[in-house]
N, C-alpha and C positions, 0 to 999 in steps of 0.2 A: 120805230121807223129805222133808227140807226142799226139795230140788230138785224132787221130784215135786209138792209143794204149789205151788211157784212156777210150774211149767209148767202145772199145772191152772188156777191163777188166771189166768194169761195167756191160756190157751186159751178160758176162759169169756168173756173180754171182747174177744177179738181181733176180733170182728165190729164192735165199737164204737170201739175205740181201738187204736193200734199200741203193742205192748208190747215193751220191750227189757230185757235182763238184764245186769247188771254184777257179775261175781264179784270179790271182794277177799279176797286170802289174807294173813293176818297171821302166818304161820308164823315169820317172822324179826324180828317187831317186838316189842320188850320195853320196859318202862318204864325210864327213866333210862339209856338206852344212847346218847343223843344222835344218833347217825347213823340208828338204826332205831327212833326213838320216834314217827314219824309217817309214814303212807303218804300219798302224794299222786299223783294222775294226772289227766290231762285227757281229756275225752270230748266228742264231738259227738252230742247227743241229737236225733234226728229225730222220735221218736214222742211221743205225749201222756203216756205212762206208762212209767216205768223202775223195775225192781225191782233193788235193791242187796242182794246176798247176801254177808255177811261170814263167813269160815270160818277155822278153825285159830287161834282166840283162845287165847293162851298162859295158863298157870295163874297166872303172876305179874302178870297184868293185873287190877287192881281194877275199873277202868271205862275206857271209851273214849268219845271224842267224835267223831261223824261230822259233817263239815262239807260244805256245798255252796255254791260261789261262782259267780255268773253275772254277766254284764255287760249292764246295761240291762233285762234281762227277769227278772221275778220268777218263782220256782218254789215249789212246795209240797213239803215233806219231812214224812213221817209214818212212825210205826212200826206203823200199822194200815192194812190195805188199804181200809178204809172212809173214811179221812181224817176221822175224827170230831174234834169240838172237844176240845181238851185233849191230843190225840195228834199234832197237826201244826202246822207253822209255815211262814209264807209270807214270802218276801223274796229279796234278792240275796246276802246273806251270812248263812246260816242253819245250824242244826245241832241235834242232839239228843244226849243222854247215854244210855248203856246200860251196865249192869253185867255184860253178857255173856249175860244170859238172853234178850235180844232181839238177834237178829243179821240180821234181814231188814227192810229199809226200802224205802219207796215214794216215788218222786219224780214229781211231776205238773207239767205246764205248764198253768196256768189260762188263759193268754192267749198264743197262738202269734203272736209278732211277726215271726218269720222262719221259713224252712224248717227250720232246726236251731238249737239253742242250745249255745254252747260253755261247758262247766262244768268247774270244778276241784273234784274230790272228795278230801277229806282225812279220814283216820282217825288221831287222836292217842290214844296209849295211856298210861295212868297206873297207878301202884300204888294199893292200897287206902288208904294213908296220905295220899295227896295230897288237897288240898281239891277239892271238886266245884264248878266254876264254876256259879253260878246255882242252887245247891242249896237256898237259902233263898228261893226265888221267892215273891213276894207278889202280883204283878200281871200278869205275862206269861201267854201263852196256855197253855203247857205246864207241867207240874209242876216239872221241872228245866230251867231256861232258861240254857244256856251262851252265848247269843248277846247281841249288843248291838243296840239300835235307835237309829238316827240320824234327826234331822230338822233343818231349817235355816230360817232367815230370811235377810234380806239382811245382817244384822249378826252373827248367832250360829249356831253349830252345836251342837245338843244331843245328847249321847250318854247313853242310858239303859242300865242293866244291873241285875242282881239280885245280892244278897249270896251269897257262896259258903257251902258247908257242909263239915263235916269229921266224921269218925268220932269219936263220943264227946262231941260238943258240941252243945248245943241252939242253935237260931237266935236265941234271946233273949240268949245270953251268948257271943257270938262273940269270939274273940281272934285272928282272922286278920288278916294284913296284905294290903292290896290296893293295887297300884301301877298307875297309868295311864301308857301310852306312846302316842306318835303318830309318824307317819312321813310326810313330804311327798313327793309326786310332783313331777315337773317342771311348772312353770307352763304352763297351757294345753295340756297333753299329756293328751288323753282317749283315747289309743289303747288297745285291749284288751290289747296286749302289756305296756304299762307298768302297766296296772291289775292284771293277774294277777301280774306279777313283784313288784310292791309288796306284794301280799297274801302271796306266798310268804315274804317277808322278815319277816312278823309272825305266822307260824303257830305256832312253838314257843317255849318259854320262852327258850332260848339265843339264837335269832334276834331275838326281841323286845328282849332286853337288849343285843344287839349293834348292831342297826340302829335301834331306836326311840329317841326322845328322851323321857326320863322327865319326867312332869309333877309339880309340887310337890303334896304331899298336902293334903287339906282335911278338917276334922273333920266328924263327924256323917253323916247320911244323904245329904248332897250328894255324897259320893264316888261314889254310884251314879247321879248325874244331873249329869254334868260339862258345863260350858259352855265352848266354844272360840270365840275371835274368828275370824270367817269371812274367809278370804283367797280371794275368789271366783275360780273358775277354776283353783285349785291343788288337786289331789286330795290327800286326807289319809286315812291309814289309822290307825284307832284300835285299840289292843289293851290288855288288862288281864292282870296276873299276880297270882294269889292265892298266899299263902305261909303254910304252917303248919309251924313248926319248920324242918326241912331239906327239906321237900317243897314243890314248886311245881307249879302248873298254869296253863294259859293259856286265856283266853276266846277265843271265835271273833272274829277281827278284823272290823271294820266299816269301810266306806268312805263318804266324802262329798266332793263337790266344792264345797259351799256354794251350789249352784245346781242347776237342772234340766238335766241333761246332754242330755236329749232336745230341749231348746230352747237349744242351746249358744250360737248367735250372739246370741240375744236376752237370755239370762239370765247367761251366763258370761263373755263377752268384754268387756263394759263398754259405756259409751255410745259409739255410733258416729255420732251425728247430726252434721250439718255444723257447727252452732254450737259443739259441744264441740271440734271440730278447730280452729276459728278461735280460740276462747278459749285453748286450749293453745298455739297458735302465738304469740299475743300474749304469753302468759306466758313462753314461751321467749325471745322477743326482748327483752322488758323485763327479764327476769332476767339475761341476758347483759350488757345495757347497764348495769344498776345494779351488777352485780358488778365491772365495770371502771371505771365513770365515775360511780357513785352519789354520792360525796361532792362531786365537782366540780360536778355539776348539782344543787345542794342543794334548790331549790324543787321541781323535778320529783320528786326522790326523796322529799321530804316529802309530796307529794300521793299518790304511789303507796303509800308506807308507811302513811299515814293511811287511805287507801282500803282497803287490805288489813286493817288493824286493825279498822276499822269494820265491814267485811263479815264478818270472822270472828266478832267479838264479837256482832253481831246474829244471825248464823246459829246460834251456840251458844245464845243466849238463847231465840230463838223455836222452837228444835227441840224444846223440852219441851212445846210446844203441839201436841196431836194433831189439832186440827181444821183445821190448815193443810196444804195439799198441798205436795209437794216443789217444784213450780213456783212456788207462792206464796211459799214460804220463800226460794227463790233470788232471785226478783225483789225481794222486800223487802230482803234482805241487800245486793244490789248497789245498790239505791237509797240505802239508808242509808250504805253505803260511799262512794258518790259525793258525798253531802252532807257526810259527815264529813271527807273530804279537802279540800273547799272551806273548811270551818270552820277547819281547822288552817292553811291558807294565809292566811286572814284574821288569825288569831292571830299568825302570824309577821310579817305586814305591820304589824300594830298594835304589838306589843311588841318584836319583834326580838331576843328572848332565845334564843340557840341552845341553852343548857343546859336550857331548858324543852322546846323542840321535839324535841330528839334523844332524849328519854326514850321517845317512841313506838317508835323503832327498837330501843332497848334492851329494852323490854318484849316486843316481838315476837320478838326473838332469844332472850330468856330463856324465852319460852313454847315456842319450838321446841327449845331445849336441854333443858328439862324433859320435853317429850314424847319426845325422843330417848332420854333416860335411862330413862324408864319403858318405852319400847318395847323396849329392848335388855336391861336387867338388873333393873329394880326392880319391874315390874308384877306378876310372878308370885310375889313374896314374900308370904307369907300375911298379914302384918300390914296390907298395903295393900288387903285386902278391905274393911276399915273405911274408909268415906268420909272421916272426919275425918283419919285418918292419911295417906290419899292426898293430899288437897288441902293439908294443912299442909306436907307435904314438897314437893309440886309448887310451891306459892307461894314456899316458902323458896328453892328452886332459881332461880325467876324473879327474886326480889329480889336474890339473890347475884350473878346475872349483871348486873343493873342497877348494883349498887354497884361491881362490878369494872370495868364499862365506864366509869363516871363518874370513875374514878380518873385516867384520861387521856381526856378527852372526844373529842378528834379521832381518836385511834387506836381508841378504843372504838366510835365511830360507823362508822369504816371497816370494822372487823372485823364489827360487827353487820350492816351492809348486805351485805357480801360473804357472810356466813354464811347469811342468809335468802335472798338472791337466787340464790346457787348452788344451794341446795336447791330453789328454784322452778324453776330450769332442769332439774334432775334429775327433779323431779316431773312437769313437762310432757313430758319425754322418755319417762318411763314409760308415758305414754298411747300412744305410737307403737310402742315396742319391748317393752313389758311390764316387770314389776318390782314389788316390794312396798314400796318406800320411801314412797309416798304414805300408807301405813297408819300412819306415824309420827304424823301429825295426825289421820287418820281414827279411830284407836283412842282418842285423847283426846276427840274429839267423841263417840264412842260411850259413853265413860265418863259424859259429861254427859247424853246424850239417851236411851240405851237402858236399859230396866229390867233389873236383875240383871246388868248388864255387869261390875259389880265382882267377880262370881264367875267371870268368863270367864278362860280360859287365853290369854295373849297369845302367847308362844313363837313368834315369827314364822319363816317360812322364809327361809333365807339361801342363795341359789343363785348360779350363775355370773353371771347378769344383775345381781343385787343387788350382788355384790362389785364388778363393773365400774362400776356406778353410784356406789357408795361411793367408789371410787378417783377417779372423775370429779368427785364433789362435793369431795373433799379438794384435788384439783388446781385446780379453779376457785376455791376459797376461798383457797389460798395465792397464786396468781397475782393474784387480785383485790385482796387486801390489798397485795401487793408493788407493783402498778402504781399503785394509788391513793395509797399513801404517797409514791412517787416524784413523782406529779403535784403533791403538796402541798409539796414542797421550796421554801423561799423564799417561801411564801405564808402569809397568816394562817390560823389553824386553821379558821375558818368565814367564809363570805362576808359582807360588810357588808350591812346592810339599809338601803338608801338612803332609802326613804320614811320609815322610822322616824327616821333621822338628821335629815331635813328638818323633822320635826314637833317636835323637841325644843326646849324654851324656851332661848333664848340666855342665857348668864351673862357676867360680866365677863371670864372667861377664854376665851370663845368667839372664835376668830379671825374677822375680818371677811371674809376670803377663805378658803374651804376649800382644803385642800392639793391636792385632785384637780381644782380648777378652774384652767384655764389662762388666762393673761393674754390679753386681746383682741388681735386682729391689726389693725393700722391700715394704710390705704393712703393715699397722697398723690396729689393731682391737681395738675398744673402748668398 
């Protein structure tokens, strides 16, 4: 009877649209069987309308979730042939829940962007004791919403979902556990093959727990609107697992690249203007120079470090002002950095106290060390959602680095310069070959300038490129320290400031002839 209705429905609209039928047989699929708890198959849909007919639903199936995943093109899935509001959902990672009473679904292509669309259709089955993803829906289009909705800005990816429900509990008094997971694709890999393979790894509870990276929990309703730090151009698959006693169920995975994939070169690859290439080239050159010769060329190092400190401090401060454009902020920061470097050269020429001057390098390396610790291990600890906790610990790490460096000023200065300049090399190199290490500083900047970034999950991708860059950073740091320490053998810890020495008032112990002044040479004429 169902097949007759489907054929009749297609026949009535065949003159308007092209109708296809996909039969799905669930005869071998049972809940909690691991291997046979989810049907999945790929299809190339050429028509505007596709009817999905699900048959042989087993008696131990309490409910099932039908999922449809596409790449770049949105589709609409409905359990009604009329696609009425409340019965349909549109997107690239969508799905509906059925308790078995509805076994016919309709798939429509609202906007045909190509002759056919490649889709992954999944049907996951669960027993009646399993929690229903999105069963306590409050704001999504359909009554039971097992899917997630993603959106993004340049800094954040937002993942919204709805609370699950379970048999015997009201939505007002839920005691269900909900865990969030995410999985990174390879950087700058936007191929459909990688896209679908990554989704396949996050379809079932077992695979999510195997391949996904669990996100630290967060109290309250914010667990259903999670924020993630955006690593632009790196695809990210988001999945959720709801748990009630020994029963688990998975939400429909969602995908975001943190940018508009349809405008890949403009939005996802990064700045490609000539001036950015020139700046990164200069950063790479000066970074290598300072890493191996920074302490030897003290005044040049002082200017570059002071310039960098002034630039970063200014950019961080003015970033909270929304009325300034990105170009205006950049020009202002570079101008202040230029002036700041000159000021510190004047201070060095005037007072000649190296222990005052080198603190700029210590502060900069302490800032980088604190950013690195929060990027890798600390940021996703729940207590650091609170801004006071975050900045107290952040500043404590900075101060600790300064104190440790001052214990032996010369070695501390060499280590600080090598640490920051080797990172500058790697950061510049990332522009040309890719990598995520620049986000060590970018995420700290976002914490200052981006609203609600304190709730964001940092959890960065660590891929082959990043591992190679980390090894390069360590190698540059070790060799930079080693070479600069060898250069200082037999030399004073810091270079003398001759103008400062010349301006000192003489005392009764001041020698009439300085030690570095040679006796005049006389010639005789006969």
